[in-house]
C-alpha positions, 0 to 999 in steps of 0.5 A: 470444577476442573481445567482441559488442557489443549495442544495448538499445532504452529507451523514454523515455516514462515511464508515469503510475499515478492511486491509484484508490478501488477500495471499502470493505474490512473489516481481515480482508480487506486482504491484502498488497500492498494499498493502504489510506489511513491517516490521518497527522494531522487530516483528513490521509490517505496512501495506503500500501501494508500491509507486515505485517498483526498480530491480536490473540489477540482478533482485534478489534484489526489492527496494520497495518504500512505505508510510504508512497511515502517509503519511510517504515515504521509502524504504524496500529491498526484496530478490526475493525468500522473502515472502510478505503479502498482503493485500485488503481493505474491 
């Protein structure tokens, strides 16, 4: 039994993607997989990916579990009237 070898060509170019602000959403409009801006320090924001959305029994508070570009996870609390900057990759 002989083995056949196949060659695969892989492109050496890498396409870069940029975050582009697509709008402003309320927390109830967020979906898993969305990219949003969250405050991480005084006046410093990071664009993160939404992983899980928890809502309290009053539907006033949204607990958004997210991960940043380094894979670090955290939770941010948003009130139902908060505005959230929403981004897409372009």
